[in-house]
N, C-alpha and C positions, 0 to 999 in steps of 0.2 A: 190659066186653068190648069196647065201642066204643073205648075208650081204647087197648086193645092192638092193635087192628086199625089205628089211626092210627099208632102207633109202627113197625109192620111196614112200612106203605106208605112212610113216610118213610125208612127204612133202605134199602128197595129202590130208591127214586128216587136216592139219594146214591151208590150203589155205581158206576155208569158213570163218573161224574165223577172219583172217586178213581182208578179203573183207568186213565182216559185220562191223568191227571197222572203216574201211575207209569209208563205206556208211554212218555211224552215225556221222562222223566228221563235215560236214557242219551245222548240226542242233545244235551242241553245241558250235558254234562260239560265241564270245562275252562274255562268261561266264568264271570267274576265277576258275580254278581247285582248289579244297579244298586243304589247306595246313595244314600240321601237326602242332599241338600246340608246341611252344617253351617250353623248359624245364624250370621249376621254379627254381630260384637260391635258394640256402640254406638260412634260416632265419637269419643266422649269417652274411651274406654278405649284408643284406638290411641296408642302411644308414638312422639313425633316422632323423625325421623332426624336424627342429629348428624354434620357433616363431621368426617373425622379431623384431628386436630391436625397442623399443619405446623410444621417446624422454622424458626426465625427466621434469615433469610439474613444471612450475615456480610457486612459492608461491604467492597466492593471499591474500593481507591483509584482505579482506572481509571474508576469511573463518575462521571458528572457529579453535582456536589454540589447543583445546582439546575437547574430547567427554565426555559425561555424564559418560561413563563407566571408562574412565581414570581419571576423576576428583576424584573419591574415592581414587584411588591409590595415586594421588598427594597429597591429604590430609593426607593419612596414612603415606607415606614415608617422606614427607617434605624434599626432597633432593635438593630443588632449593636454589638459593642464596637469602638472606634475603633482602627484599626491604625496602622502605621508610616507615616511621611510618604513620599509619592511624589515622587521627585526627577527632573527632567529636566535634560539638559545642552543643551537647544535651547529657542528662544523659541516654536516652533511644534511641534505634534504631527503628524508626517506620517502620512496614512492611505493605503490602498492598497498595503500592504506590511508588513514587520515592523519594529518599532522596540524598542530596549532602553530600559527605565526602571528607575531605582533604587527599591528599597523599604528604607526605614531600619528593617530588622528583621534579626536574626540568621538566617542561612540554615538551613533545616531540610529535609532530604530527605524527611520524612514529611508535610510540608504541601504542598498543592496549591491552585491558584487558578483564578478565573474573573474575567473583567473585563466592564466595561460602559461605554459611552459615551453620555451623554445630551446630544444636540444641540438639545433643545428640541422635538423632534417627539413625536407620539403614541407611537411605539414606539422605545424606546432600541436602540442597537446592542450586541448581546450577543456576547461572545467567550467560547465555551465552553472547557472545559479543553483539548481539542487545540490551540486557538489561543493558549493561554497556557502558557508553559514558564518554569521558574524554575531558576536556577543561582546558584553563589556567585560574587560579584565577583572579578575578576582584575586584576592590575596592568595589563594591556593595554587594559582598557576605558577609553574616553574619560572617562566620568564619574569614574573613579578617578584618571586623570591630572590632572583639573582640581580635585581635592580636594574634590569634592561628596559622596563616599560613602566609607565605610570598607570595607577589603578583606573583612571577615567578614560584610558585609551580603549582601542578595539582589538579584540582577538579574532582572527580569521581561521576558521577551520576548513582545510582543504582536503578533499578526497581525491588523491592523485592516483591514476592507474599506474600499474608497474611499467616502468620505462626500462626496457632490455636493450635498446639500441646504443646506449652510452652509459655503460656501467661506470660509476665514480667518475664521470666526466663532467666538464664545465657546461652549464646551462644558464638560461636567463628566466627569472620568475617575474610574472607581471600579475598585478591585482588591479582590475579596473572598478572604479566606483561608479555606480549607475544612478542617474537622477533623471526623472521624467521620462523614462523609457528609453535612454540612450546612454552611452558612456560619457562621463562628465570629467573624470581625471584618472590618471594611471599612475601606479607605483611599481617600481621594478628594483631587482637586485640580482647580483650574480651568485649562483649556487653551485654546489656539486651534488649530483643525484646519486642516490644509493638504491638499486633495485632490491626489492624483497626477495625475489627468487634467488639471485646470486648470493645474496647475504646469508640466507638460510642454508644454502648448499655449501657455502664456505665454512660456516660455523659448524655444521655437521662434520665436515672433513677435519677441522681442528680438533674437535672432541674426539674423533676417531684416532687421530694421531696421537693425542695425549693418552687415550686408553691403551693404544699399542705400546707406547713407551713403558707405561706401568706394567703391561702384560709380559714384556721381555725383561724388565728390570728385576722382578721378583723371582725369576726362575733360576734355580741353582743347577738344573739339568735339563737337557733337551727332551721335551714330551715325544712320544711316538708318532703323533700327528700334529700337522701344523695348525689346524683349527683348535687344537687343545690350548694354544697360546692365548685364545680369546675367551676362554671359559671363565665367566665372572665367578663361578662357585670356587674354582681353584684359587683365583686371586684373592677371595675373601676368606680363605681357609685359616683356621686358628692355629695355635701352637700344637694341637694334637692332631693336626692334619685333616680335621673335619671341617665342613662348611660352617661359617659363623654368620648368624642372622644380623648381628650388630654391624659388623664389618660390611656386609652386603648393602645395608641400608645407608651407611655412610658413603659408600662408593656410588651408590645410585643417586643420592641427593646432591652429591658433589659434582658429578658429571652434568647432571641437569642445570644446576646453578651455573656452572662454568660455561656450558653451552649458551645459556640465555644471555649471560654477560658478554660473551663474544659476539653473539648475534646483534645486541644493541650497540656494541662498539663499531661493528661494520655498518650498521644502520644510521647511526647519528654522529660517530666520530668522537663520542665522549663516553667515559665510563658512567653506568647507571648505578643508582643507589639500590640497596637491597632492603625490602620492607622488614619490619620488626618480627613479623610472623614467620618469614623465611629464616632469619637468624634463629628464631625459637625452634623452628623445625629442625635446623641443623644441630642446635643444642641439645634437643630431645634425643636424636640419633647418636650424637657423640657421647653424651652422658650415659644413655643406655648401654652403648657398646662398652664404655669403660667399666662401668659397674658390673656388667655381665662378664667382661673379662676377668675382673677381680674375683667374681664368684666362682668362675671356672677354674682359676688358678688355685683358689683355696679348696676346691672340691674335686677337681679332675687332674690334679697334679700330685707327685710325691712330695711330701713335706721335706724341708731341707735336713731335718734330723734323720729321717728314714733314708734319704738319698745318700747322706754321708755314710751311714751304716751299710747301705748296699754297696757303695763304692769300696769300702774297706773289705767287705766280704767278696768283692769282685763279681757280684751279681750283675752290676752295671759296668760297662767299660769305661775307662778313665777318659776316653775321647768319644763321648756320645754325640753322634750326628743328630740333627733335627729330624723329627718324625717326617716320613715321606708323605706327600700330599696324596690323600685318598678321600677327596671331598665329593659328595653327591648331593643332588637336589633334596633327596629325602632327609638329609641332615638338618635342613632348615625347619623341618616339621616334626622331628623325632628327638626324643631323649632316651638314650639307653635302649634304642631299638623300638620304643613306644611312641605313638602318635601324641604330640605335645599340642594341646589346644591353645596354650598361651603363645607359642611361637607362630602357630598359623594365624591367630588373631593379629598379632603385631605385623605379620607379613602382609595380609590383605589390606589392611588400613594404610600401610606404607605405600602400597601400589596405588590406591585410590588418591592419596595425597600427591603422589609423583605425577599422575595424570593430571590432576588439577593444576599443579605447578607448570607443567609444560603448556597446557591450554591457556590459562589465564596469565602466565608470566611472559608470554610472547607479546602481549599488547603493552604491559607496563610492569616491570618487575619491581619498581620502587614502591608501587601502591597495591601490589598483589596482597590480598588478605585471605587467610584460611579461617573459616568459621571457628570461633572458640570452642564450640562443641566438639567439632572434629579434632582440633588439637588436643582437647581434653581426653577424647577417646584414644588418640594415638599415645599420649602420655600415660594413660591408664594401662594401655596394653603393654607399654614398656615396664611399668611398675609391676604388673601381674607377671610378665615374663621373667623379670629378675627375681621376683619373689618365688616363682616356681622353681627357679634354679636353686635357690637357697634351701628350700624345704624338701626338694626331691632327692632321695638318696641316689648315689651313684656307686658303681663297682670300684672305682678308684678310691673313694672314701672307705669302702670295705677293705681294700688292700692296704691303705695307710693304718687302718685300725689293726689289721692282722700283723702287720710289720712291727707296730708298737707292741702287741702282745709278745711277739717272737723276741724282741729285744729285751723285754722284761724277763722272758723265760730264760734267755742266755744269761742275765745277771744272776738269777736265782741258782743256776748251774754253777756259775763262777764262785758265788758265795759258799755253796755246798762244797765244792772242791777245795777252797781254801779252809774251810772249817775242818774237812776231813784230813788235811795236811798239816795239822797243828798251826794254823794261821799263816802258813806260807803259800805263795801261789805255786802250784806244781809246775814243773819244767816242761811238761807236754801233756797232750790230750789223753795218751794212755795212762799217765800217772794220775791224771785227774779224775778218771772214770774209776771209781772204787765203790764198793757196796754202799758207803755212806752217801754218795752223789749220783748213785745209778738211777734213782726215781727221777731226779731233776733232769738227768741226761735224756732218759727216755721220753719225758715230757717235751723237752725241747725238740728232739728229733721228730716226734710225731707232729708237732705244730709246724716245724720247718718244712717238712714234705707238703703239707697242705698250702702253705704260704708260697712256696716255690711254684706249685701248680697254678695258683691264682695269679702270681706275678708273670708267669709265661703267657697266661691268657691275655692279661691287660697290656703287657708290653711287646709281646712277640719275641722275647729273649729267653732262651732256655737256660736252665741252671744245672751245672754238672753236679753229680751226686757228692763228689769230693768237697764241694763248696757249701754243702749243707751243714757241715760239722761246725760246732760252736768255737768261738775264739775266746782264748784265755787273756 
């Protein structure tokens, strides 16, 4: 009985709890009951993640076949197959620009190259593929003209940076042939490098020394200032002591061509050819100067007959010194004190051509070309300049004409004096001046006074009054 009472009390106590749970049921509808977390598998059971397989990149010929880091290893090991001979047509390898070298291999447009220059330093000079270009040899290549390479072979154009560490020193040049994205074979040769900077500096120094020698050689007296020795206007002065445009042109073009030839000799070790247009340019300047000098001599100097007469009259000293140099820049553009457009035209076109010769001739003097129209303009300027000299009157021409008239007047006086003295030459001037010859004497003296004044203005030499008298 006691056992039944206990079961009844237990059922009675559990009834409110069940009812409370039943009452809270509708409020919790729609909510997911919390779930217990799943057990974590052991670490040994986790499968490793694998990256997806990537497709192998196809080799692009535009890529470099070697890196600068690998280049040093290639030069050190030299484990590649030996390639064709490297052939140069110069004694020196110029740096600081592009240079063509021959490769004694059949040309293939599928091969590409990279180069290296070992000058003995820790890091060699690497020329990547953009700096190394290949083409098939052509008949116009100098190396083909000299018979050093066949036409079906390869020409390698190298863009080499300027190497200043070893001027004119020994170096080793390598050209690697690349196939399939890696070096396949290597060609090498011993060279001497010639830096562009040092070559240009040395060439300028040689030109300056040559100019300095000419500046001191032509001087007959010491100028008041040292810098006057370097005056190109004084160096190109003509016989009259004035600046000569033709001589200045020859001096300018000669120094430029001399400097370029010296530069190429230092760069390559061989003498370079001169193109036909450069020879024509020098010929135009030389012929123009010669013809202009002839025109000046015929118009700006005293004729031999008049000079002999002036020497007999002692208007000119028997030991006439050369005219002192009084050259100025304005002499290049003036004639008898007036602006000469022909001289100015010839000068400005000469400066343009000289600039083109310096800029274009540095790369290749043997193939330098001046446009035919520009050469024609320069030649036409010379023709017009010389023609202007021939047709423009000068004061010296007037002086020569006046001296001719004075000589004829002296002959008339002598003839009149002989006629007045019964056909016999009078013994002196006083005996020659008689009423019959007085008019001829007066005409001569009047003309002699004017000619002496003009002579003094042109030559700077004064004439004494006693030397104005006619000679018998």
